[in-house]
N, C-alpha and C positions, 0 to 999 in steps of 0.2 A: 247249549241244544241239545242234552246229552240222555238220549235214548226217542226220539222222535221220530225214527219211519226208525225199519229192520230188516230186511229182507233174507236170505235164508243164510246168511254167516250174521243175526241181529246185529243190523249193524244203529248206529247211532244217526235219509235219509231216503199285520201289515198294513198316505195321506184319502179324502175315508167320497164312496161315490156318491152319486145321488141315493136318498134314501137310507144311507148310513149312520151308522151310532151318529147324535149331535155334539156338536161340539169341535166334531174332523177340524185338521188343521185348511182343507185345502179341500176344492171339489176332485175326486179321481175323473179319469178318461171314460167316451163309450165303452170301453177295452178290460175298463176294471183296472188303469194299470195309474197314476199317481201321472200328470205334469212332471215332467223333466228339468230339473232347474236350469238355467244358464244364467247367464252375464258374468258380472264381477265374482262370484258368491263360486259358482261353481269353479276357474281361472284360476281364485285363490286355494283353495281342497291343497292342499301336496298328496304327494302321489301314496297310499298307505302304508306300503311300506320304509316310510321314510318316516312316520306318526309312532310316539316316539311312543307316548297311551297304544297305542291300538298295538306295536310292536309285546308289549308286553301281558293283554291281554292274551295275545294272539299263544307269547311261549305260554303263561300260566295253564293256560284251556289245555295244550297241547302236553306241559309239563304234567296235569293233574290226574290227563284220559287215561296218563299213558303211565301212571301206576296203577290206577285200579284195572289194566289188561294185564299187571302180571298176579293184580290178588286175585282175581277169577283165576287166574290157574293156581297159585299159592298157596288158597284161603281149602278151595276144596278137596286139593294131595294133601294138608291138614287133618284134616277129617277123616279122608280113609284112610292115610297109609299109619300115624299118629293114634287117629283118635278111634279108630276103627269103627267110624261108623254107623249103623243100621242104616238099609234103605228105606226108610221109615224118616230118619233126620235128614235123610243128603234131599228132600225132599224140601223137607224144613228149611233146610238154610239156603235151597232154589228159591225160594219165594220167598222168602223174606228182605233179596232185594226189590223185590216187585212192588212189595208190599203196601212203604210206604208213600207210592204214586195212584194206588188208587184210593187207601186211606186217608190220607194227607194234600193228594193234588191241591183240585181246584180252594179249598183253602190258602194254601201258598200264592195262587193268586191275589186273594183275598187280601195278602197283606205283603203280600213286593206292594199292592198299590197303595197301599194307607205308608208307603217309607215319600220321604222328600227325599231320604238321600238311601241308594240302594248298593254302591258298594260296600260300606261296613259290614250290612247283613252277610255279605260276599264270603270278605273275609273272615268274619266266625261260624260259619258253617267251612268251610277248607279247614281253621285250625279247631276244633270240633271232629270236626273227621282226621284229624292228625291224634288226636287224641288216642280216636278208637283204638283207628289200627294199629299204636303205638302196644296199647296194653295184651297182645295177641301171645307178640312173641315173648312180652318180661315175664303174663303168666306160663309161656311155654318153659321157659326157663326154674322157674316160681316151682310147676312142675303144680298149677295146680287148673288151668285149659281143660275144656273139656269141647263137648259138641253145644250146648248148651249159650255159653262165651262165645262161637264162633256166631253163630244166631242173633244177640244182642249185638254187639259188633255190627253182623250187616245191618241192620235195623238201625243205628243210630248214623253208619254212615250212607245208606238209603234213604232216611229223612235227610236231615243236611243237606245233600244232592240234590234232595226235590225243591227245599230252596232255595238251597243255590240256582238250580236251575228258572225259578218265577222272579228270581231278582234280578238272573243277567243278561236276558230279557229283551227288560225297556231298559236294562245301564247301558250296553252298545251302542243307543238313543242319544245317550249322556256320548259316548265319544268318539264316535264316527258320523261324519256330515249324514243330512239324509240322500244326499249326491252316491255315498260312498256305504252305504247299506249291505247291497250286492254283492260286492267287490267283496268289503267287510266278512258278509254270514261264508262266502265260497272258500276264505280265511281260512274259517272255526271249523265249515264241514273238512278240510281241509285235517286238521285236527287229528281227526276220526279216523280219516284213510291212515294217516303216520303212523296214530297209535294201533291202524289194523293189523301193520305190516314190522311194526316192530315190539311193540308189545309182548306178541308171543313167543318171542325167542330168544328176546331179557327176560322173558318172567322163565323159563326153558331153566335161563342157563344160572339164572338165580338160588333157581332152587335146585340147580344142581349144586352150586358154589356152598350151601349158603345153609340149603336144607329149605324146607315150604314156612316153617313158622317168622325163621330171620330174612324169610325173600318178603315179608309185608313189610314190612322196614323201609323195605324203596314206593309203598306205597301211602306211612305214615310221613317218608319224603317230603314224597311229590303233595301232597294236601300244602304241608306246610310251605316249600320251596312257592307255588301258587301263593298261601296268604300273601307272603311275600314282597312278589310280584302284585299285585293288586295292590297291597299298601301302595308302594311307589306312586299308581296312578296319575297325577298331575291333576285332570281333565275337571271342576267342579262341575257336580251336580244341582241342580235344579225342577229338581222334578215341582209340583204344583198337587200332588193328591187329591183326587174331590173327595165331598165328607162323606163320612162312614155313616150306613143308617145298618148296623150291625155286620155280623162274618154272613150270617144265608143268604141272607137278602144283595149284601156285596156280591155274593157269588150268585147268588140266584141271577142275577145282574149280567154279571161276565156268565154265564149260556143262554142267556138269552137272547145276546148281542149273541153270539158265535154261529147262535141254532136262524134265527132273523135277519139277519148282514148277509145276501145274498150270495160277496161273494167268498165272505166265510163259511156258512153255509157247506159252498163244497167245496172250500179246503177240508175240508171237517166228514163231510164224508168221502172223500174221494180217501184221506189217508187212513179212516178207518176197512174200509172199502182194502183195501191194500192192502193193507195191517196181518188183518183176520186169516187172507190165504197166501201170504205170505207165511205166514206162521204151520196156516198146515200145512207146508210146502216142506219147511224147516223140520217139520218135527218128522217127516219119512223120510227127506232129504237123504242122510247118509246111510239111514238100510238101502236106500233105492241107487244110490250113488256106489254102496260096497257092495249090495247083493245083486242086483241088477247090471248094473255098467260093466260089476267090472272092474275100479278106477284101484288099482292099487293105494292103500293106505296112506300111504307115504307125502302120495302128491297131489290130496287134497287139502293141504296144508298149503300147499306150491299154489295151486288153483284160490285158495281167498285172498291169499300176498298176493297176488296178482288184482284182483276184487278190490285191493286197495289200493293198488300202482293205476287201475281206475281211476279209483275217488280221487287221486290227485291232478289226475290230467282230467276227468273230469270238472275239477271249483277254477282250474287254470280255463278251461274251455267258454265255463260260467259265467264271467266276470268280465269275457269281452264281449260274448255272444248278448250279452240279458245291455249290456249297452248298446255296442247295433239295431236288435232288436226289441228287448223288452223285456222286462220277467217275465209276463201272460204268456207274449209268446213262444217262450222259451220252457215255461213251462205244460201249454199245449202241445209240445211237441218232445216235451217229454215224454211225458206219460203215455202216445201211444205206442211206446219201446220196453212198458215196466212188464208188459206178458213173455219177449222177446227168449229171457234167455229162459225159464222154467216151461216154456215152450219148445225148448230147445232139446233141454235136456229130457221133459215126456216123449219127443220126438225120436231121440237118437240112436241108431245103430250102426254095428259094420265094425270092425277092427278096435285096436283100442289106439291107435297113435290116433287115426278120427275122431275119435269119443274126445281126448285132450286136447285137441287143435278145435276140435268145437267151443271144451266147455272151456277153455285158456281167451278164448275169442270171446268170448261170452260175457264172460265174467268178469273180463275186463271192462267191455262193454256199459258190463250190468253198473258198474262198481261207480262209474261217471255220469251215468244215467242218473244214481243213485240220489249222490249228488248234485247235481242240478234243478234236481224234482225239493230236494225239500233246502235250498237254499232257494229257493225262490217263491218256498214256502212258505219259509223263514220271512223275505223282504213281504213279501207280498201282504202277507198276518197281522205285520211292524207299517205299514206305509197307511194300509184300511181300516186302522187301529187306533180310535184317539187315545193321548198316551196314560189317557186315569183308568187306563184299562185294558191296557197293552198285556201287564202282567196275570189279569185273571182270564182275557181270553186264550194267552199263551196258554197258562197251567186248564185250562178246558181243555185246548185240541192235546196238547198230551195223555193228559187224561183222561180221552177217550179213546187215542191211540193206540194207547198201551194196556185200555181195559182189556182189550178183546184181545188181544196175545193167548193168554190164558186158551178163551174160546175155541181161537181161531190152531191152537197145541190140538186141542182135544177132539174136534172135527177131524184135521190131520187123521190121527192114532185110529179114532172110531171107524171114519171111511176105510183108509186101509185096510181096517180086522173085512170089509165085508165089503171091498171091489178090488182088491188090489192096488199095488203101487204109483204101478203107470198114469193107470186110470185117476189115483186123490192126484198127482200131478200137472195129468191135462184140464181136470173141473178145476187146481188151485192157477193154472195161467187163463179157463176162462173168466175167472172172476175175477180173477186180477185186472183184466179189460173193461171190467163194470163202472175201474175207475173213473175212466174217458169220459162215459156219459157223463157224471157230475163237474167234467170243466169244461166239454167242448156244451155244451147246456144252456150254461153262465152268461154271470155278464165278461168275462174275462175270454171269449173268445170274440175276436177284431165284426165291426157290424161292419160290412160296407157301405158306406153314403150314395142315399138313391136322389138321383140327380130328377124333377121335374118338369113341367112345362109349366108358366109363371102360370096360379089362380087354378094348381091340378093338386089333387090333397096332400098330402105332406111335401109340399112346395115349402124350403127359402127365399124368398122375395129378398130378402139378400145380397145368397149366392142366383139365387136365377139373374138378381139384373146385371151381378159384374159379368159373369157366364157372357149375357148377352151385351155388355157395352165391348167383351172378350172378343166374339165373332163379329163389333158391327168393322173396331176398328186393324182386325188383321182379315181379311177376307182371302187370308188362302188356309185358315187354318180349317177342316171340314171336320 
């Protein structure tokens, strides 16, 4: 799920309820969470760390994402230092990474839902990305590399990545038993945290030792390694796609389900709200940290690494808390804390040691909260969506939450010019707090059972009779 949620570090952090889409596997509980499996099937499931195919899937994603982190530094450095790219060319190069999601995101979900097997497409996407990345050092060695070449490479890898993510989401359901999907998604979210901690340091080392163009080879090799690992997965896929009615009708069906299903609509609305204001914050964050708070530039990287470490802790805790309290309850708690770091940054004053202490603590906590939220959101989306719609629903959500990033960044920059940096930070904190309304007014919020006397409106006769029998047979219970 690469690119699902963004915070100030541009991070990458659902069976059917009543009234859900037709053909769902089973009804959900009143809180919007599916009933938990029990019995022999639950006991027979081995821990994920001992499941051969999940280990391969996790390793493939971790390797691929880490390679992508290297290219985020290597490709722009190649353009700036070796090709003397202009500001407009750098803008095009930056935009090339997100354009495929906007132009091709919805269609990729429809394509994924038409497949009986998703893994071959995922392998092909990784191989295409590998081939595209290899052309950068080859073209540089041949003396034909230019900025236009880098933009085309970014577009190809971006297109392959969009299609990969659309297929990867339903593929997880084939590899992991339903009762372990939340834990599996927590593990995959941890991959992004590992990459955010190790990727930048590895990128800097490779650029220094090999030069920027040759460092892109690391990304190519990571794509190749991912493809080989995915090919080693043995779990058979038995997806039965619904009959297609045409590309745009299929896309419209995914859109319709995403905005009419009460749980999916709440997740979609919250995701768009969070990403919009998070990107507005990102647009001014670096200026604010350096110019207003006076944080040394060298320590900003340390703070980012702490947020990645917090993500690892969040993945570990989410897998355990969701088993005890359910995914919906963890989600309800996580969304309440989303604005905390931005609010703390906006109100922060005092000596440098105090600022660094607060930023370190809040950054670590936010790293965990983002992973917890993204993990539970993915698990709930997977369980709330029927198998034949999973690709389209996931693609719709990815399209929406990524599509607002450019708008949020633009708003943040314009507001900073008008009202100042600190005021923008506080506006962003208030805006992200609005996401709690989407989640807490949805069916995800648990409803308390009301006990009524027999014959009163809303009374459950069977429950009332059972309670009366219990009281009559146990006179000490009041």
